[in-house]
BALOBA-1460 file (C-alpha; in Angstrom, 3 decimals):
// residues 75
<rec num="1" residu="m" x="80.487" y="61.513" z="15.195"/>
<rec num="2" residu="e" x="81.462" y="64.420" z="17.394"/>
<rec num="3" residu="i" x="78.928" y="67.151" z="18.183"/>
<rec num="4" residu="k" x="80.016" y="70.379" z="19.880"/>
<rec num="5" residu="i" x="77.404" y="72.650" z="21.439"/>
<rec num="6" residu="g" x="78.141" y="76.192" z="22.566"/>
<rec num="7" residu="i" x="75.976" y="77.290" z="25.485"/>
<rec num="8" residu="a" x="75.197" y="80.947" z="26.208"/>
<rec num="9" residu="d" x="77.015" y="82.454" z="29.220"/>
<rec num="10" residu="s" x="79.321" y="79.438" z="29.469"/>
<rec num="11" residu="n" x="83.041" y="79.397" z="28.735"/>
<rec num="12" residu="r" x="83.018" y="75.707" z="27.872"/>
<rec num="13" residu="e" x="81.316" y="73.791" z="25.115"/>
<rec num="14" residu="l" x="79.466" y="70.510" z="25.471"/>
<rec num="15" residu="v" x="81.032" y="67.717" z="23.390"/>
<rec num="16" residu="v" x="78.931" y="64.627" z="22.616"/>
<rec num="17" residu="q" x="80.118" y="61.496" z="20.789"/>
<rec num="18" residu="s" x="77.044" y="60.139" z="19.017"/>
<rec num="19" residu="k" x="76.185" y="57.172" z="16.796"/>
<rec num="20" residu="d" x="73.211" y="59.058" z="15.300"/>
<rec num="21" residu="e" x="73.136" y="59.913" z="11.603"/>
<rec num="22" residu="v" x="74.104" y="63.448" z="10.562"/>
<rec num="23" residu="d" x="70.608" y="64.144" z="9.208"/>
<rec num="24" residu="t" x="68.992" y="63.064" z="12.496"/>
<rec num="25" residu="v" x="71.201" y="65.427" z="14.492"/>
<rec num="26" residu="k" x="70.639" y="68.297" z="12.060"/>
<rec num="27" residu="k" x="66.863" y="67.838" z="12.319"/>
<rec num="28" residu="a" x="66.990" y="67.839" z="16.131"/>
<rec num="29" residu="v" x="69.074" y="71.030" z="16.103"/>
<rec num="30" residu="a" x="66.833" y="72.723" z="13.514"/>
<rec num="31" residu="d" x="63.682" y="71.841" z="15.477"/>
<rec num="32" residu="a" x="65.159" y="73.234" z="18.701"/>
<rec num="33" residu="l" x="66.410" y="76.453" z="17.115"/>
<rec num="34" residu="a" x="63.143" y="77.009" z="15.230"/>
<rec num="35" residu="g" x="61.196" y="76.772" z="18.495"/>
<rec num="36" residu="r" x="59.371" y="73.538" z="17.644"/>
<rec num="37" residu="t" x="60.856" y="71.978" z="20.799"/>
<rec num="38" residu="e" x="62.060" y="73.626" z="24.001"/>
<rec num="39" residu="l" x="65.018" y="71.260" z="24.434"/>
<rec num="40" residu="l" x="67.800" y="70.042" z="22.187"/>
<rec num="41" residu="e" x="67.918" y="66.315" z="22.960"/>
<rec num="42" residu="l" x="70.947" y="64.225" z="21.992"/>
<rec num="43" residu="t" x="72.067" y="60.716" z="22.939"/>
<rec num="44" residu="d" x="75.717" y="59.687" z="23.101"/>
<rec num="45" residu="e" x="77.334" y="56.377" z="22.116"/>
<rec num="46" residu="k" x="76.734" y="54.893" z="25.573"/>
<rec num="47" residu="g" x="73.045" y="55.827" z="25.687"/>
<rec num="48" residu="k" x="73.428" y="58.855" z="27.987"/>
<rec num="49" residu="q" x="70.962" y="61.641" z="27.143"/>
<rec num="50" residu="y" x="71.851" y="65.326" z="26.995"/>
<rec num="51" residu="l" x="69.108" y="67.940" z="27.288"/>
<rec num="52" residu="v" x="70.023" y="71.539" z="26.482"/>
<rec num="53" residu="p" x="67.455" y="74.369" z="26.633"/>
<rec num="54" residu="a" x="67.052" y="75.566" z="23.032"/>
<rec num="55" residu="a" x="67.124" y="79.212" z="24.136"/>
<rec num="56" residu="r" x="70.650" y="78.725" z="25.552"/>
<rec num="57" residu="v" x="72.218" y="77.169" z="22.424"/>
<rec num="58" residu="s" x="74.778" y="79.540" z="20.869"/>
<rec num="59" residu="y" x="76.096" y="77.225" z="18.156"/>
<rec num="60" residu="v" x="76.247" y="73.580" z="17.158"/>
<rec num="61" residu="e" x="79.151" y="72.016" z="15.280"/>
<rec num="62" residu="v" x="78.345" y="68.643" z="13.731"/>
<rec num="63" residu="g" x="81.330" y="66.513" z="12.720"/>
<rec num="64" residu="t" x="81.396" y="63.917" z="10.003"/>
<rec num="65" residu="s" x="80.501" y="60.304" z="10.648"/>
<rec num="66" residu="e" x="83.653" y="59.073" z="8.876"/>
<rec num="67" residu="s" x="86.300" y="57.406" z="10.977"/>
<rec num="68" residu="r" x="89.837" y="58.670" z="10.627"/>
<rec num="69" residu="s" x="92.713" y="56.321" z="9.981"/>
<rec num="70" residu="v" x="95.483" y="56.412" z="12.530"/>
<rec num="71" residu="g" x="99.095" y="55.683" z="11.756"/>
<rec num="72" residu="f" x="100.748" y="55.111" z="8.415"/>
<rec num="73" residu="n" x="98.505" y="54.371" z="5.486"/>
<rec num="74" residu="a" x="100.192" y="52.891" z="2.406"/>
<rec num="75" residu="s" x="98.163" y="53.967" z="-0.585"/>
């Protein structure tokens, strides 16, 4: 799934491709924004960790975990 994070005072957003479940990501975001943790911690598909200070998070867009079909699909 694709996760986009807007960071305060930055023109670019951070995009992370993650294998985590939607509920796991939502809980991590909620904990960071509620002040229960100081960092929003996410791990991408390759195991790389991303640490974003919770106070700098402007928005988080969580994509679906469904894969899209590419090409022609005869239904």
